[in-house]
N, C-alpha and C positions, 0 to 999 in steps of 0.2 A: 504494500499499499505504501505511496507518496504521500506526502505532506507538503504544503505550501513551499519550504524552505527547499525541495527536494531528495529529500532520504527515503531511499529504498528501504521501507522498515520490511522483516522477514516477516512474512507468514505465517501463520500457525502452523503448517505443515513444514517449513524453513526452519522455524523453531525449535521445535520438538527432534527435527534430525542434527540440527546445529547443535542443541545444548545433550541429545543423547550422544553425539561425536566426543564433547568436551567432558560429559561423564565418564564413558569407557575409558577416554583415554587418560583421563586423572585415575581412575582405579586400576585401569590395567597397569599403566608405570610403576605405582604403589604397590600393587600385588609381585610383579616381576622384582622390585626391589628388596622387599620383604621373603622371596625367596631365593634369592641370591644371598642375602643378610651370613647364614650359617657357616658361609665360605669366606665371612670379614671382605667380600665385594660392593661394589655398588654398581648401580645399572650403566654410568660413565664407565669404570674400571672395568666391567664383562664388555661394553662396547669396542675400550681401545683394546684388549687381548684378542677382540675379533677381529678385529680390522688389522692387527698385526698377526696373528696367525694366518689370516687371507692373504697376506702379501708377499713376495717373492721374499727371502731369504729371512723368511719373518721381523722386516723390519719396512720403517718411512719414516719419509723427512717430518720434521716436526711441524712445517706449516701445511704440508698434506695430509698429517693425521689431524690437525687443526679444521681443517676443512671438512676432511670425512666426519669429525664426531661435531659442527656446530660450535665450537669451541675458540673461543679468545686465545690467542699463542700465551698470553699469560695466566691462564687459567688452566690452558693445558698443564703450562711450564709446571704449575704448581700440584698438579695430577699428578704430574708423569713424578713428580720427587717424592710424593706418597706412594706412590707404586714403588719407584726404584729402592726407598727404604723398606718395602714389603718383598724386596727381590722380584717381583714380578718383571723387571723392566730395567733396564738401561740405556743411558745415553752414550754413545758415540758420534765423533765428529764427522763430518761429511771430506771426506779428502778433494772431491771438487770444487768445493766451497767451504773456505775456512769459517764462514760466517753460519754454515748450515749446521745442523746434527739432526741424526738419526736418534729414535725410538725403536728399542730392541728389545725382542721378546727372549725372556732369559729361559732357560732349560726349566726354571721353576715354574714359570708363568707358562709355557708350554705344559707342563704338565698339570699345572691349575686349569687351565682353560679346556683340557682333556677329562679332568674329574669333573667339572663343574659344567661339561657342554651337556651333557645329557641331561642331568635336572633341571638346567633352564629350557632344555627344548619339553618337555613333559611338563612344565610350567604355563609354558607358550601352549602345550597342546592342553593341559587342563582349565584355562582362562580363555582361549581364543578359541583356537582353531577345532578343538571336538567339540563346541558349543553352535557350530554353523554348518551345516552341510556344502557339499560341495559347490553346489549353483548358488547359493550366498557366497560363498567364498570368490567365486568365479566372478559375480556381479561384484561385490565389494572393490576388488583386484580392479576392474573397466570403471568403477564409478573413483576412487581415489587417484588413480596412474596420471589423469592430467591437473588433480590439484597439487601431487606431487611434481610433477615437471614444470605448472607452472609458479611455485614457491620452488623450484631448481634454477630456472629461468632469472631470478629476482635476486639469486646470490651474487653477489660481486657489483650491484649498483651502487651500494652504499659508501 
């Protein structure tokens, strides 16, 4: 519904969809974080471990890791320091760029990833995937893909 000033307010159906998305996003991330706590990890820790475990030689430039995890370089640096202290990652200098640093998954980090991943997948299944049918998952993917593409296209504009 439009008002005199041109605001396009959400319809009742749009409002229900938007609020359901917000509710599910918050509740799901909270539950996944809770399920990582017994392993001493946060969602951010796990996301970093996943990115490093899927990267060539289990390493990424810090700037690329910050981009991949949507963190500022400063916030990521603090996160990596905490993970270094836990023995999960280490920093290495980049030989081709003296200012660059790599975050590298340690053997302990790799072992942790292999231990935690099955539990995390079970949590994702229990609290999300297994609650939806195959058609619902396909529809959800089709619906969210253009939103993700739009938001990715905005990155780097600020």
